[in-house]
N, C-alpha and C positions, 0 to 999 in steps of 0.2 A: 504494500500500500504506500509506504513512504517513497519507494523508488518511482512509483507511478506519479505521485504528486511532484517530485523533483523533475521528472521528465516533462510533465505538463507545464510546469513553471518555466522551463527552459526553451519552450517552443518559440522560435523566431516569429515575430509578427503578431503574437497573441497579446491582447490587452490584459495587463495584470492589475490595473486599477482604472478608475473612471478617467483619470487624467491621460492615460495611455490611449484612450479611444480618440483623443484629439488627432492623433497621427495616423489613424488607420487609412490606408489608401494614399499615403503621402508619397506618391511617386510622380515624377515629372510627366509621365504619360497618362496618369489617372485623372479622369474628368467625370465626377459623379453626375448623374442626371438630376434635374430638379425634383423628380419624383423621389429619388433617394434622399435628397435634402428634406423634403416634406416628411418622409418617414422618420428622419432624425430629429424632427422638431418636438420639443418637450415643454416649451415655455419656461425653461430654466437655463441657468448657466452652469456649465461643468465646474467652473471655479467657485461656485457658491455665491457669486456677487448678487446683490439685491438691488438691481436697477428696476424699481417698481414699474410694471406695465410699459416697459421700454421695448417697442417693436423691433428696433434695429439690434438691440442687445440679444434678445432671444433668437431672432432669425439668424444673426451672424453666428451664434453658437451652433445652430443646426448646420449651417454651411460648413463650419470648421470641423465639426464632428463627422460630417459626411465625407470629408476629404479635402475641402478647399482651404488647406492650411496657409495658402498665400495671403489670406485675410489677416493672419496674425502679424504680418509685417508689411502690408500694402501701404505704399506712400499715398494712396488715395484717402486713407483714413486719417482724420484730423483729431478725433477724440475717442478714447477707449475707456472701458470700465475701470474702476479704481481698485478692484479686489485682486488684480494680478493675472486674471485669465486673458486679458487683452482683447475682449470682445468689443465690437463696434457699438457705439451708443447714439449715433446720429443717422437718421433715415437718409439725409442728403449724402452722407458718405457711402451708404449702401447703394444709392442711386448711381453715384459716379462709378462704383465697382460694377453694377449691373451693366451700365453703358459700355464699360471697357470689355466685358465678356460677350456682349450681345451679338447675335447673328440674325436675330429677327426682332422687329419692333412693331407694336400695335398700340395706337392711341385710342382711348375709349374703352367701353366695356367689351369683354372678350366674346367671341363667337364660341358656341358650344363645340365640344369635341376637337379642340385644337391643341390639347395637351396641357402640361404644367407650365406656368408662367411665373417669373419673378416680377412683382408688381410694386410700383411706386405710386402713391396716391397723395394728393395735396389739395388743401383749401387755404385761403389766406391765414397765415400764421401757424398752420399745422402741416405736418409731414408724416407719412406712414409707409411702411413696407410690409409685404407678406408674400406668400406663394399661393397661387390659386390653381386648382385643378378644374379646367374648363369643362371637363366631362361631367363632373358631379356638382360643381359650384362650391365645393368645400375649400375653405381657406386654411392656411397654416400660418398663424401669426396671432397677434393679440386682437385683431379685428379685420373686417373687410369693409373699408369705407367707400362702398360702391356709389354713394350719392355725392361724393366730393367731385368738384369739376375737373381736376387733373387725374387721369387714369393712364399711366404709362406702363406698358407691359413688355417684358423682355424674355427671350428664349435664346439658349445656346446649346 
């Protein structure tokens, strides 16, 4: 039994703690899908930071845990959480990052069955980010501000 536990703990690439999950898939050629990011969304931060109801904080955590570790040191990010996990805390920074990754853009509400989208929503003085599954209408984030005038959607 002890030998089995030692062998399991020494397996390369296996997460041994919740912090190790940040680096899963961290290869130069690994590009998680937005669906994989949505599955990683938990409305928490792996570092335990308490940025109450911060859409960018929780969404960036999901992106990083899914494999987008580039967000940990992206020069597009101007402000991070204070607890040491390095998560993004500004929706506008996530917007800049979405735009840098984007291969497809759609303004306005999404057409059904067009896949998962990284979404930036805005109204005067307010900014929000989420992931939306256009097939089900389900959102992954703190909210879906579908009535706000700015609806920018990105896929890659």
